[in-house]
C-alpha positions as CSV (number, residue, x, y, z in Angstrom):
1,M,131.2,-73.6,31.1
2,K,134.3,-75.7,32.1
3,T,136.5,-74.8,35.1
4,L,140.3,-74.5,34.7
5,T,142.6,-74.0,37.6
6,V,145.8,-72.2,36.9
7,K,148.7,-71.4,39.2
8,V,150.3,-68.0,38.6
9,P,153.2,-66.2,40.4
10,E,152.2,-63.7,43.1
11,D,153.4,-60.7,40.9
12,L,151.4,-61.8,37.9
13,D,148.3,-62.2,40.1
14,L,148.8,-58.6,41.4
15,K,149.1,-57.4,37.7
16,L,146.0,-59.4,36.7
17,S,144.0,-58.0,39.6
18,A,145.0,-54.4,38.8
19,T,144.3,-54.8,35.1
20,A,140.9,-56.4,35.7
21,A,139.9,-53.7,38.1
22,K,141.0,-51.0,35.7
23,R,138.9,-52.6,32.9
24,G,136.0,-53.2,35.2
25,E,135.9,-57.0,34.8
26,S,136.9,-60.1,36.8
27,K,140.2,-61.8,36.5
28,S,138.4,-64.8,34.9
29,D,137.0,-62.6,32.2
30,L,140.4,-61.0,31.6
31,I,142.1,-64.4,31.3
32,R,139.3,-65.8,29.1
33,T,139.8,-62.8,26.7
34,A,143.6,-63.3,26.6
35,L,143.2,-67.0,25.9
36,E,140.7,-66.4,23.2
37,S,143.1,-64.0,21.5
38,I,145.9,-66.5,21.7
39,V,143.7,-69.3,20.2
40,R,142.3,-67.0,17.6
41,A,145.9,-66.0,16.5
42,N,146.7,-69.7,16.1
43,E,143.7,-70.7,14.1
44,T,145.8,-72.7,11.6
45,I,146.3,-75.2,14.5
46,T,143.2,-77.5,14.6
47,P,142.7,-80.2,17.1
48,N,142.7,-83.6,15.6
49,S,142.3,-87.1,16.8
50,C,144.7,-89.9,15.6
51,L,141.9,-91.1,13.3
52,D,141.5,-87.7,11.8
53,L,145.2,-87.6,11.0
54,A,145.3,-91.1,9.5
55,K,141.9,-91.0,7.7
56,N,143.6,-91.3,4.3
57,I,145.3,-94.6,5.2
58,V,142.5,-96.2,7.3
59,G,141.4,-99.3,5.7
60,A,144.2,-99.3,3.1
61,V,145.8,-102.5,4.4
62,E,144.2,-105.9,3.8
63,G,144.3,-108.5,6.5
64,P,142.5,-110.0,9.4
65,S,140.1,-107.7,11.2
66,D,141.2,-109.0,14.6
67,L,144.9,-108.4,14.1
68,S,145.3,-106.0,17.1
69,Y,144.0,-108.3,19.8
70,N,144.1,-112.0,18.6
71,K,147.3,-113.6,20.0
72,E,147.1,-116.3,17.2
73,H,148.5,-113.7,14.8
74,L,151.6,-113.1,17.0
75,K,152.9,-116.7,16.8
76,G,156.6,-116.5,15.8
77,Y,156.7,-112.7,16.0
78,G,160.1,-111.4,17.0
79,Q,162.0,-114.7,16.5
């Protein structure tokens, strides 16, 4: 399990402590439950990499394969 550190205002910490005690669980469990419900409510949002977002255009352009790092291809660029 990953560790996440979150700073909260003093009054929120007091409310979290009281709510966790009333429910008989730790503050960590309470916060995990709250975060899970927020994420579940936004299931339409899926994490994607840039490659995932551009997969339909990857490889669509023909040209040299070393275009991104070969300085030879930059001669005269911007002039």
